[in-house]
C-alpha positions in Angstrom: 0.0 -0.2 -0.1 2.8 2.5 0.5 4.5 1.8 -2.9 1.2 2.3 -4.3 1.1 5.7 -2.6 5.0 6.7 -3.7 4.0 5.1 -7.2 0.8 7.6 -7.4 3.0 10.8 -6.1 5.9 10.0 -8.3 4.0 9.7 -11.6 2.0 13.1 -10.9 5.5 14.5 -10.3 6.8 13.4 -13.6 3.0 13.7 -15.9 3.2 17.4 -14.7 6.8 17.6 -16.0 6.3 16.2 -18.8 3.2 18.0 -19.7 5.3 21.1 -18.8 8.4 20.2 -20.9 5.9 19.8 -24.0 4.3 23.3 -23.1 7.3 25.1 -23.1 8.9 22.8 -25.9 6.3 24.3 -28.4 5.9 27.6 -26.7 6.1 30.5 -29.8 6.1 27.5 -32.4 2.5 28.0 -34.5 3.1 24.9 -36.9 5.9 22.6 -37.8 6.3 24.4 -40.8 9.7 25.3 -42.7 12.2 26.7 -40.3 10.4 25.8 -36.9 12.6 22.4 -36.3 15.5 25.2 -35.3 12.6 27.0 -32.8 11.8 24.0 -30.9 15.9 23.1 -30.8 16.4 26.2 -29.8 13.2 25.9 -27.1 14.8 22.6 -25.7 18.4 23.3 -25.5 17.4 26.7 -23.2 14.8 24.3 -21.3 17.7 21.6 -20.2 19.9 24.8 -19.4 17.1 26.5 -17.4 16.2 23.0 -15.7 19.9 22.0 -15.0 20.6 25.5 -13.4 17.4 25.0 -11.3 18.5 21.7 -10.0 21.9 22.9 -9.3 20.6 25.6 -7.4 18.5 23.2 -5.5 21.3 20.6 -4.9 22.9 23.8 -3.5 20.6 24.9 -1.1 20.1 21.4 0.5 23.7 20.8 0.8 23.8 24.5 2.5 21.0 23.8 5.3 22.4 20.6 5.9 20.2 18.1 4.0 21.7 14.5 3.1 21.7 14.1 -0.3 20.7 10.9 -1.2 18.1 8.1 -2.0 15.0 8.0 -0.2 14.4 4.2 -0.5 
């Protein structure tokens, strides 16, 4: 039963992450016409850099306040 709750929470987080990724990826792209693939690639690269920066900042803050960084299992 505990694993079911964990699975539900994890799937909710991943689902929201995927939805956000798709929305951010298509941001500013009207259609998949000529030249739009480059814009999608630019959006994806900016998104990956932003996520990496947020993750690094979060890990830094956790380290500063003394949280142990490791697996919760």
